[in-house]
C-alpha positions, -999 to +999 in steps of 0.1 A: +000+000+000+031+023+002+041+017-035+021+045-050+034+073-028+070+061-030+068+057-068+053+091-073+081+106-052+108+089-072+093+096-106+088+133-096+124+137-083+146+158-106+175+134-107+166+101-125+165+069-105+155+036-122+130+015-103+123-021-098+090-021-079+078-053-062+044-066-072+017-055-071+025-023-089-001-006-066-031-020-047-057-001-067-062+004-104-065+042-099-031+044-082-015+022-110-029+046-136-016+077-118+019+061-117+017+052-154+007+088-163+035+103-143+061+079-158+051+090-193+067+123-186+100+107-175+115+089-205+148+090-187+136+066-160+131+028-163+104+013-141+101-025-141+074-044-122+086-073-100+064-101-115+094-125-112+075-157-116+081-153-153+118-161-145+113-194-127+132-218-149+102-242-155+079-213-162+105-195-185+109-228-204+071-231-208+069-195-220+095-202-247+076-233-258+043-214-261+060-186-280+076-210-304+041-221-316+047-257-305+012-259-289-006-240-317-031-214-308-035-212-270-071-219-260-069-227-222-045-218-194-048-233-159-027-225-129-029-242-096-012-228-066-015-250-035+007-238-007+013-227+028-005-198+045+006-161+042+039-155+061+041-130+089+050-096+075+059-062+091+031-052+115+009-079+099+000-056+071-008-085+048-037-097+069-061-071+057-077-062+024-074-025+030-036-028+031-031-054+004-059-049-020-070-085-013-053-118-019-062-118-056-044-085-060-014-088-037-007-125-041-023-136-073-012-108-097+017-131-104-006-157-119-028-133-137+003-119-154+013-154-165-022-163-177-023-131-198+012-137-211+003-172-222-030-161-237-013-133-256-045-113-254-063-087-232-087-097-204-123-090-209-142-103-178-136-122-146-156-146-125-144-157-091-155-176-060-135-175-028-135-172+010-115-172+042-122-208+053-092-220+074-063-196+079-060-166+102-095-169+117-082-171+152-059-141+148-067-106+161-048-074+154-058-042+171-092-058+178-097-068+141-098-103+126-081-107+092-103-106+061-080-120+034-093-150+015-073-182+017-088-201-013-104-192-046-113-202-081-109-175-107-119-176-144-106-150-168-119-146-204-098-129-231-106-110-262-092-137-285-115-164-270-089-179-247-098-187-211-077-188-180-083-203-146-066-200-112-071-226-085-057-211-052-055-229-019-033-215+009-038-244+034-023-271+012+011-277+026+008-314+018+015-308-019+044-321-040+044-290-061+034-254-051+026-243-086+013-264-115+008-247-148-011-261-178-012-244-213-033-261-239-033-251-276-052-265-305-023-288-314-006-295-281-002-291-243+026-279-221+029-281-183+053-267-158+058-279-122+074-258-094+095-266-073+099-300-090+115-281-119+099-303-146+083-293-179+061-317-200+051-312-236+029-333-258+012-330-292-023-342-298-011-363-327+014-381-304-010-389-276+001-399-241+031-419-254+045-389-271+047-366-240+083-355-234+095-346-199+125-323-194+142-308-164+142-270-165+173-255-149+193-222-152+230-225-145+231-188-134+211-196-103+234-205-074+209-200-046+172-209-050+156-187-023+119-187-018+112-180-055+135-206-070+161-183-083+137-161-102+144-129-081+181-131-091+173-135-128+148-107-126+175-084-112+199-094-140+172-086-166+166-052-149+203-044-149+205-053-186+177-029-194+195-001-175+228-008-193+211-007-226+205+031-219+171+033-235+177+008-263+152-016-248+122-014-225+118-031-192+108-068-198+078-063-175+062-029-180+039-007-160+010-017-183+017-054-174+016-044-138-017-025-142-035-054-159-023-079-134-038-057-107-070-050-127-077-088-130-072-092-093-094-063-084-121-077-107-118-111-090-121-095-056-152-076-067-167-107-084-164-126-051-181-097-033-209-092-058-214-128-069-212-120-106-189-116-136-170-083-135-157-068-168-122-053-170-138-022-185-158-018-154-127-019-132-106+003-154-132+030-157-143+030-121 
């Protein structure tokens, strides 16, 4: 919730400072749009959004496979994240929607960014169902009980007809993989598994026997950390963009950050209202 104010200060400062801002870009669409508008007047500054899941080796490998056309026209994207509950953060800020924008904004913007990247299209509308069913219900901070959801299903429809789905559960420590990603095109299917570090690819014509399994690794990663080396690779990418001195744009732009937040906001609103929410509705609100 501090990102907007800090970003506006940096962008408005006379001496240019390049910025790598952690996800989410901001916790509201309106704040994202203010930052984007301010950044338009500072071509001397690079601002990259920290959606580093793109750099996890299995995910990066799957991105390359999809972009190569191996799977044909992408029609469906499904991401399952089954993991442990939210970690304790400074002053427990991440326990409340008014600080984080909600779980689908603060946490799941990673996955909405990936779904949109795989779909190679713009989101049109979102339908979600979610609740706080298990975690944090016995916690109290300054007399308030946390209100962040701990599980959800989210469906995203795109303007090219592609559909994406997120299956989130944050009380699923008994899982072999934390993230399982499936991308299905009209001629093939690709899957990535984290932290197993495995990618599987198959063509419809080859059937089950034709599925190929490969181990996805990046020799530049010496320490995995909590994001399996992706944070380090993200910093290398950001440094390369800076050294290019304007010859290339940040790999993950402010617009990418905005749309990942917008899908999350639409998902939170969909849960609240019990209906589909259009992206136009969120962007114009």
